[in-house]
ZARO-177699 format. One record per residue (C-alpha): y, x, z; residue number from 1. Coordinates in steps of 0.2 Angstrom, whole numbers, plus 2048, in hexadecimal, padded with zeros to 3 digits. Layout:
# ZARO-177699
ATOM   v   u   w num
ATOM   Y   X   Z NUM
...
END
This chain:
# ZARO-177699
ATOM   v   u   w num
ATOM B1F AC3 610   1
ATOM B21 AC5 623   2
ATOM B30 AD0 621   3
ATOM B39 AC1 61A   4
ATOM B3B ABA 62B   5
ATOM B46 AC8 631   6
ATOM B59 AC7 62F   7
ATOM B65 AD6 62D   8
ATOM B72 AD9 63A   9
ATOM B7F AD5 62E  10
ATOM B77 AC4 62A  11
ATOM B76 AC0 63C  12
ATOM B88 AC5 63F  13
ATOM B8E ABB 630  14
ATOM B84 AAC 636  15
ATOM B8B AAD 648  16
ATOM B9C AAF 641  17
ATOM B9A A9F 636  18
ATOM B94 A96 646  19
ATOM BA3 A9C 650  20
ATOM BAF A97 642  21
ATOM BA7 A86 640  22
ATOM BA7 A82 653  23
ATOM BB6 A76 657  24
ATOM BB6 A7D 669  25
ATOM BB8 A8F 663  26
ATOM BC5 A8C 655  27
ATOM BD2 A87 662  28
ATOM BD0 A8F 674  29
ATOM BDD A91 682  30
ATOM BDA A9F 68E  31
ATOM BE2 AA6 69E  32
ATOM BE0 AB8 6A3  33
ATOM BE7 AC9 6A6  34
ATOM BEB AD5 698  35
ATOM BE2 AE5 698  36
ATOM BE1 AF5 68D  37
ATOM BF0 AEF 682  38
ATOM BF3 AF9 672  39
ATOM C00 AF5 665  40
ATOM BFB AFC 654  41
ATOM C08 B03 648  42
ATOM C05 AF4 63C  43
ATOM C0B AE8 64A  44
ATOM BFA AE2 64F  45
ATOM BF7 AE1 662  46
ATOM BE5 AE5 668  47
ATOM BE1 AE1 67A  48
ATOM BD4 ADA 686  49
ATOM BD7 ACA 691  50
ATOM BCD ACA 6A1  51
ATOM BCA AC1 6B1  52
ATOM BBF AC4 6C0  53
ATOM BAF AC1 6B7  54
ATOM BB1 AC6 6A5  55
ATOM BBB AD0 697  56
ATOM BBE ACA 685  57
ATOM BC5 AD4 677  58
ATOM BD4 ACD 66E  59
ATOM BE0 AD0 660  60
ATOM BF1 AC9 65B  61
ATOM BF6 ACD 649  62
ATOM C08 AD2 646  63
ATOM C0C AC1 63E  64
ATOM C0A AB9 64F  65
ATOM C0F AC8 65A  66
ATOM C20 AC8 652  67
ATOM C24 AB7 65B  68
ATOM C20 ABD 66D  69
ATOM C2E ABB 67A  70
ATOM C28 AC9 684  71
ATOM C20 ADA 683  72
ATOM C0D AD9 687  73
ATOM C09 AE6 695  74
ATOM BFA AEB 69F  75
ATOM BF6 ADF 6AE  76
ATOM C01 AD0 6A8  77
ATOM BFA ABF 6AB  78
ATOM BFB AB5 69A  79
ATOM BF7 AA5 692  80
ATOM BF0 AA7 680  81
ATOM BEB A9B 672  82
ATOM BE0 AA0 664  83
ATOM BCF A9F 65C  84
ATOM BBE AA8 660  85
ATOM BB5 AB1 652  86
ATOM BAA AC0 64F  87
ATOM BB0 AD0 648  88
ATOM BA2 AD4 63B  89
ATOM BA3 AE7 63B  90
ATOM BA0 AE8 64E  91
ATOM B97 AD8 650  92
ATOM BA2 AD4 660  93
ATOM BAA AC4 663  94
ATOM BBD AC4 666  95
ATOM BCC AB9 668  96
ATOM BD8 AB8 65A  97
ATOM BE8 AB4 663  98
ATOM BF5 AA9 65B  99
ATOM C01 AA6 66A 100
ATOM C03 AAF 67B 101
ATOM C0F AAC 689 102
ATOM C11 AB2 69B 103
ATOM C08 AA8 6A8 104
ATOM C10 AA1 6B7 105
ATOM C1A AAE 6C1 106
ATOM C18 ABA 6B3 107
ATOM C23 AAE 6A8 108
ATOM C2F AAD 6B6 109
ATOM C30 AC0 6B7 110
ATOM C33 AC2 6A4 111
ATOM C41 AB5 6A5 112
ATOM C48 ABE 6B4 113
ATOM C49 ACF 6AA 114
ATOM C51 AC6 69C 115
ATOM C5E ABE 6A7 116
ATOM C61 ACF 6B0 117
ATOM C64 AD8 6A0 118
ATOM C70 ACB 699 119
ATOM C7A ACB 6A9 120
ATOM C7B ADE 6AA 121
ATOM C81 ADF 698 122
ATOM C8F AD3 69C 123
ATOM C94 ADD 6AB 124
ATOM C90 AD1 6B8 125
ATOM C88 ADF 6C3 126
ATOM C97 AEB 6C1 127
ATOM C9F AF2 6D1 128
ATOM CB1 AED 6CB 129
ATOM CAC ADB 6CE 130
ATOM CA6 ADD 6E0 131
ATOM CB2 AD6 6ED 132
ATOM CB6 AE0 6FC 133
ATOM CB0 ADA 70D 134
ATOM CBE AD7 71A 135
ATOM CBD AE4 728 136
ATOM CBF AD8 736 137
ATOM CBA AC7 730 138
ATOM CBF AB7 73A 139
ATOM CB3 AAB 732 140
ATOM CA2 AAC 72A 141
ATOM C97 A9F 721 142
ATOM C84 AA1 722 143
ATOM C7A A98 714 144
ATOM C68 A97 719 145
ATOM C5B A8C 720 146
ATOM C5F A87 732 147
ATOM C4C A86 737 148
ATOM C49 A98 732 149
ATOM C49 AA7 73E 150
ATOM C55 AB0 732 151
ATOM C64 AA5 738 152
ATOM C61 AA8 74A 153
ATOM C60 ABB 747 154
ATOM C70 ABB 73D 155
ATOM C7A AB1 74A 156
ATOM C73 ABC 758 157
ATOM C78 ACB 74F 158
ATOM C8A AC5 74B 159
ATOM C8C AC0 75D 160
ATOM C87 AD0 764 161
ATOM C90 ADB 758 162
ATOM CA1 AD1 756 163
ATOM CA2 AC2 761 164
ATOM CB4 ABE 75B 165
ATOM CAD AB7 74A 166
ATOM CAA AA5 747 167
ATOM C9A AA0 73F 168
ATOM C96 A91 734 169
ATOM C84 A8D 72F 170
ATOM C80 A83 71F 171
ATOM C6E A7C 71F 172
ATOM C67 A7F 70E 173
ATOM C56 A7D 705 174
ATOM C51 A8E 701 175
ATOM C41 A8B 6F7 176
ATOM C39 A7E 6ED 177
ATOM C3E A74 6DD 178
ATOM C4F A6D 6E5 179
ATOM C54 A7E 6ED 180
ATOM C5D A85 6DE 181
ATOM C69 A76 6DD 182
ATOM C6B A76 6F0 183
ATOM C70 A88 6F0 184
ATOM C7D A86 6E2 185
ATOM C85 A77 6EA 186
ATOM C86 A7F 6FB 187
ATOM C8D A8F 6F4 188
ATOM C9B A84 6EC 189
ATOM C9E A7C 6FD 190
ATOM C9F A8C 707 191
ATOM CAB A93 6FA 192
ATOM CB7 A85 6FD 193
ATOM CB7 A87 710 194
ATOM CC1 A97 70E 195
ATOM CB8 AA2 71A 196
ATOM CB8 AB4 71A 197
ATOM CA6 AB8 715 198
ATOM C97 AAE 70F 199
ATOM C85 AB4 713 200
ATOM C77 AAD 708 201
ATOM C67 AB2 711 202
ATOM C55 AAD 714 203
ATOM C46 AB5 71C 204
ATOM C37 ABD 713 205
ATOM C2A AB3 708 206
ATOM C20 AB4 6F8 207
ATOM C29 AB8 6E8 208
ATOM C27 AA5 6E4 209
ATOM C30 AA1 6F4 210
ATOM C3F AAC 6F0 211
ATOM C40 AA7 6DE 212
ATOM C4F A9C 6E0 213
ATOM C59 AAB 6E2 214
ATOM C53 AB2 6D1 215
ATOM C5B AA3 6C8 216
ATOM C69 AA7 6BC 217
ATOM C74 A98 6C1 218
ATOM C73 A9D 6D4 219
ATOM C78 AAF 6CF 220
ATOM C87 AA9 6C4 221
ATOM C8D A9E 6D2 222
ATOM C8E AAD 6DE 223
ATOM C97 AB7 6D1 224
ATOM CA4 AAA 6CF 225
ATOM CA7 AA8 6E2 226
ATOM CB8 AAC 6E9 227
ATOM CB1 AB0 6FA 228
ATOM CA8 AC1 6FC 229
ATOM C95 ABE 6FD 230
ATOM C88 AC8 706 231
ATOM C75 AC5 701 232
ATOM C67 AC8 70C 233
ATOM C57 AC1 704 234
ATOM C46 AC4 70A 235
ATOM C40 AD5 710 236
ATOM C47 AE7 70C 237
ATOM C3C AE9 6FC 238
ATOM C41 AD8 6F5 239
ATOM C4F AD8 6E8 240
ATOM C54 AC8 6DF 241
ATOM C60 AC5 6D1 242
ATOM C6E ABF 6DD 243
ATOM C6E AD0 6E6 244
ATOM C74 AD8 6D6 245
ATOM C84 ACC 6D5 246
ATOM C87 ACB 6E7 247
ATOM C96 AD5 6EE 248
ATOM C8B ADD 6FB 249
ATOM C78 ADD 6FB 250
ATOM C6F ADF 70C 251
ATOM C5C AE3 70E 252
ATOM C59 AD5 71A 253
ATOM C63 AC6 722 254
ATOM C65 AD0 732 255
ATOM C6C ADE 728 256
ATOM C78 AD2 71F 257
ATOM C7F ACD 730 258
ATOM C81 ADF 735 259
ATOM C8B AE3 725 260
ATOM C96 AD4 727 261
ATOM C9E AD9 737 262
ATOM CA3 AE9 741 263
ATOM C9B AEE 751 264
ATOM CA6 AEB 760 265
ATOM C9F AFA 768 266
ATOM CA6 B04 75A 267
ATOM CB7 AFB 75C 268
ATOM CB7 AFF 76E 269
ATOM CB3 B11 76B 270
ATOM CC1 B13 75E 271
ATOM CCE B0A 76A 272
ATOM CC9 B17 778 273
ATOM CCC B25 76B 274
ATOM CDD B1E 767 275
ATOM CE1 B1C 779 276
ATOM CDD B2E 77D 277
ATOM CE7 B34 76D 278
ATOM CF6 B2A 773 279
ATOM CF5 B31 785 280
ATOM CF4 B43 77E 281
ATOM D03 B40 773 282
ATOM D0D B39 781 283
ATOM D09 B47 78C 284
ATOM D0D B54 77F 285
ATOM D1E B4B 77C 286
ATOM D22 B4B 78E 287
ATOM D1E B5D 791 288
ATOM D28 B62 781 289
ATOM D37 B58 788 290
ATOM D35 B5F 799 291
ATOM D34 B71 792 292
ATOM D44 B6E 787 293
ATOM D4D B67 796 294
ATOM D49 B76 7A0 295
ATOM D4F B81 792 296
ATOM D5F B78 791 297
ATOM D61 B78 7A4 298
ATOM D60 B8B 7A4 299
ATOM D6D B8D 796 300
ATOM D7A B99 79D 301
ATOM D89 B8E 797 302
ATOM D82 B7F 7A1 303
ATOM D80 B8A 7B0 304
ATOM D92 B90 7AE 305
ATOM D9B B81 7A6 306
ATOM DAC B89 7A8 307
ATOM DA7 B94 799 308
ATOM DA7 B85 78E 309
ATOM DB8 B7F 793 310
ATOM DC0 B91 793 311
ATOM DBA B95 782 312
ATOM DC1 B85 77A 313
ATOM DD1 B86 784 314
ATOM DD4 B98 77E 315
ATOM DD0 B93 76C 316
ATOM DDC B84 76E 317
ATOM DEA B90 774 318
ATOM DE7 B9C 765 319
ATOM DE8 B8E 759 320
ATOM DF8 B88 761 321
ATOM E00 B99 760 322
ATOM DFB B9B 74D 323
ATOM E02 B8A 749 324
ATOM E12 B8D 753 325
ATOM E14 B9E 74A 326
ATOM E12 B96 739 327
ATOM E1E B88 73D 328
ATOM E2B B95 743 329
ATOM E2A BA0 734 330
ATOM E2B B91 728 331
ATOM E3B B8A 731 332
ATOM E43 B9B 731 333
ATOM E3F B9E 71F 334
ATOM E46 B8D 71A 335
ATOM E56 B90 724 336
ATOM E58 BA1 71C 337
ATOM E57 B9A 70A 338
ATOM E63 B8C 70F 339
ATOM E70 B99 715 340
ATOM E6E BA4 706 341
ATOM E71 B94 6FB 342
ATOM E81 B8F 705 343
ATOM E88 BA1 704 344
ATOM E86 BA1 6F2 345
ATOM E8E B90 6F0 346
ATOM E9D B96 6FA 347
ATOM EA2 BA4 6EF 348
ATOM E9D B9D 6DE 349
ATOM E9F B8C 6D6 350
ATOM E8E B84 6D6 351
ATOM E89 B82 6C4 352
ATOM E7A B7A 6BD 353
ATOM E6E B88 6C1 354
ATOM E73 B88 6D4 355
ATOM E72 B75 6D4 356
ATOM E60 B76 6CD 357
ATOM E5C B84 6DA 358
ATOM E63 B7A 6E8 359
ATOM E5A B6B 6E3 360
ATOM E4A B74 6E1 361
ATOM E4C B7C 6F2 362
ATOM E50 B6C 6FB 363
ATOM E41 B64 6F3 364
ATOM E36 B72 6F9 365
ATOM E3E B71 70A 366
ATOM E39 B5E 70A 367
ATOM E27 B62 705 368
ATOM E26 B70 712 369
ATOM E2C B64 71F 370
ATOM E20 B57 71A 371
ATOM E11 B63 71A 372
ATOM E16 B69 72B 373
ATOM E16 B58 732 374
ATOM E05 B54 72B 375
ATOM DFE B65 731 376
ATOM E06 B62 742 377
ATOM DFE B50 743 378
ATOM DED B57 73D 379
ATOM DEE B65 74A 380
ATOM DF3 B59 758 381
ATOM DE4 B4D 753 382
ATOM DD8 B5C 753 383
ATOM DDF B62 764 384
ATOM DDD B51 76B 385
ATOM DCB B51 766 386
ATOM DC7 B62 76D 387
ATOM DD0 B5D 77D 388
ATOM DC6 B4D 77E 389
ATOM DB6 B57 77B 390
ATOM DBA B64 788 391
ATOM DBE B56 795 392
ATOM DAD B4E 792 393
ATOM DA5 B5F 796 394
ATOM DB1 B63 7A4 395
ATOM DA8 B65 7B5 396
ATOM DB6 B5C 7BD 397
ATOM DB3 B4C 7B2 398
ATOM DA1 B4D 7B6 399
ATOM DA5 B4D 7C8 400
ATOM DB1 B3F 7C6 401
ATOM DA2 B34 7BF 402
ATOM D9A B36 7D0 403
ATOM D90 B46 7CE 404
ATOM D91 B55 7D9 405
ATOM D89 B66 7D9 406
ATOM D82 B70 7E8 407
ATOM D83 B83 7EC 408
ATOM D7A B8E 7F8 409
ATOM D82 B9E 7FC 410
ATOM D8D B9D 7EC 411
ATOM D7E B99 7E1 412
ATOM D7C B88 7D8 413
ATOM D6D B7F 7DF 414
ATOM D62 B78 7D0 415
ATOM D51 B77 7D9 416
ATOM D4B B71 7EA 417
ATOM D41 B81 7EB 418
ATOM D51 B8B 7ED 419
ATOM D54 B83 7FF 420
ATOM D4B B84 80F 421
ATOM D4D B7B 81F 422
ATOM D5D B7F 828 423
ATOM D67 B86 819 424
ATOM D79 B82 818 425
ATOM D7F B7B 807 426
ATOM D8F B76 800 427
ATOM D91 B66 7F5 428
ATOM DA0 B65 7EA 429
ATOM DA7 B54 7E4 430
ATOM DB6 B4F 7D9 431
ATOM DC2 B4E 7E8 432
ATOM DBB B5C 7F4 433
ATOM DAB B63 7FB 434
ATOM D9F B61 80A 435
ATOM D94 B6D 814 436
ATOM D83 B67 81A 437
ATOM D73 B6E 821 438
ATOM D62 B6C 819 439
ATOM D57 B62 825 440
ATOM D49 B5D 819 441
ATOM D43 B63 808 442
ATOM D39 B58 7FC 443
ATOM D31 B5E 7EC 444
ATOM D2B B53 7DD 445
ATOM D1A B5C 7DC 446
ATOM D1E B67 7CD 447
ATOM D1A B7A 7CF 448
END
């Protein structure tokens, strides 16, 4: 009889399960915690545990509910779940049967961020071909940031130190909080209308919640649509936000953004020095090359003896004249001979048609020859005039007539002051005569 007081394990488990299933506080529970030991079964069911700092509870989400999830449950995610609590009879353990589950707080934001990032990447918003090129030497820069932040002061100091020629406009903007997203979008539109060369969107470091404005999709789309090149410098080096992917240039920090926007004046000065040295070397090379060429031309034997140029051309002209005279003489003699033969033939014979035709042909050829001789004589005269004019321009006498002179010492033309010493007698020849003088001073130009 006493054994009737004892329950079997199964009976106790069924009783407790009945109590769990009837308790209104357990049929609909709302829990917040962190996922642990997540396993997805081939059937589609998801087995996991949800825990906080004090406790761990086993949970299961059947496939009929798991199919409606908007994210992929993973270890360590903070979630909000809705379901009921009951006992699994086989093990006697209570567990949560989850009907709904969503990311909690920042976890939800990250999940949405990943979805936005994937969508924009698939549409090509991150592609390189959409990136605008920064001007090499910007004249005007707009900074969109909070005036009270240290980042603005650091950027202005960096821009002034590296490139003081640039003009900077600062647009004070809310960078975090509920109204910051709209403020950033509106100030981006305003900055784009200013027509400046570069826009820097930057803020200092902070928590991920502080930086979340720059993970908003509409802020990223506004930057993508900008006509002005945009540099982003959000947070610290390890922080990467959605706007960094669509910006034309992404900098690790606000100060780095300022450095990327302008060149360093020290680099410009160094390049100018290099250009100056290069130009000086090229000019020196050109001068040396010209001096060497001048020296070579000055030592040319025909210039040392200019009579050679005149003599050769005069001799050539005389030869051409002799040849021309000889040809003209033979042509005239031949014409006279042919004419005399024709006259003799006519005197002893009555001219018939044949002789008349021959006479006509001969007279026609004589006329052609006369015209050819006149043309040839005219061309030769023109050629002779050009040669004479060229010779006259090279004639030492004409050079002297233009006010020049040449000096000789002991019959040798003096071309260099080093050839003379104090007391030497020299002869200077002009167009109308010459003089003899004595050297009383010798000045050199400093060349060896």
